[in-house]
C-alpha positions in Angstrom: 153.7 107.5 116.3 157.5 107.9 117.0 157.2 107.8 120.5 155.1 104.3 120.7 157.9 102.6 118.7 160.5 103.9 120.9 158.8 102.8 124.0 157.9 99.5 122.6 161.6 99.1 121.6 162.5 100.0 125.4 160.3 97.8 126.6 161.4 94.8 124.7 164.8 95.5 125.4 164.3 95.6 129.0 162.3 92.3 128.9 165.2 90.7 126.8 167.9 91.6 129.7 165.4 90.5 132.3 165.0 87.1 130.5 168.9 86.7 130.3 169.5 88.0 133.9 167.0 85.5 135.1 168.7 82.7 133.0 171.9 83.5 134.2 170.7 83.2 138.0 169.3 80.0 137.5 172.7 78.8 136.2 174.5 80.3 139.0 172.4 78.1 141.6 173.2 74.6 139.8 175.8 72.5 141.4 179.5 72.8 139.5 179.3 69.3 138.9 176.0 69.5 136.8 177.6 72.4 134.8 180.4 70.4 134.2 178.4 67.6 132.7 176.7 70.1 130.3 180.3 71.6 129.6 180.3 74.9 131.4 182.1 76.4 134.4 182.5 79.6 136.0 185.6 81.5 135.8 185.7 85.0 137.2 181.9 85.5 137.0 181.5 84.5 133.8 180.0 81.5 132.5 182.4 79.9 130.2 182.6 76.6 127.8 185.0 74.2 129.3 186.3 73.1 125.8 186.6 76.8 124.7 185.7 78.3 121.3 188.1 76.3 119.2 187.3 73.2 120.3 184.7 72.6 117.2 187.3 73.8 114.8 189.9 71.2 115.7 187.4 68.6 115.8 186.5 69.4 112.5 190.4 69.7 111.5 190.7 66.5 112.8 187.9 64.5 111.2 189.2 66.0 107.9 192.6 64.7 108.3 191.0 61.2 109.3 188.7 61.6 106.2 191.5 62.0 103.9 193.7 59.3 105.3 191.0 56.9 105.0 190.5 57.8 101.1 194.4 57.9 100.7 194.8 54.2 102.2 193.6 50.8 100.9 190.8 49.3 103.1 192.0 45.8 102.8 196.0 46.1 103.1 196.4 49.6 104.3 199.0 50.5 101.6 199.0 54.3 100.5 197.0 54.8 97.3 199.1 57.3 95.2 
């Protein structure tokens, strides 16, 4: 029973690895301009995001600042609401 479980786990791991390798190889065949359009690029053999990991965090902070400014100013005259 334990051998069957181990064998199944090994086969699943190999299947997952093969799927990931196939996906990675397919992306390598795409034109760099197409990858740029979807926000990716090749860097030292690794597929990385053009915007980086912190881009989402910066976008959220910018949105929070804009929202805070919108609530602190009058929509009609633009003066501070304090």
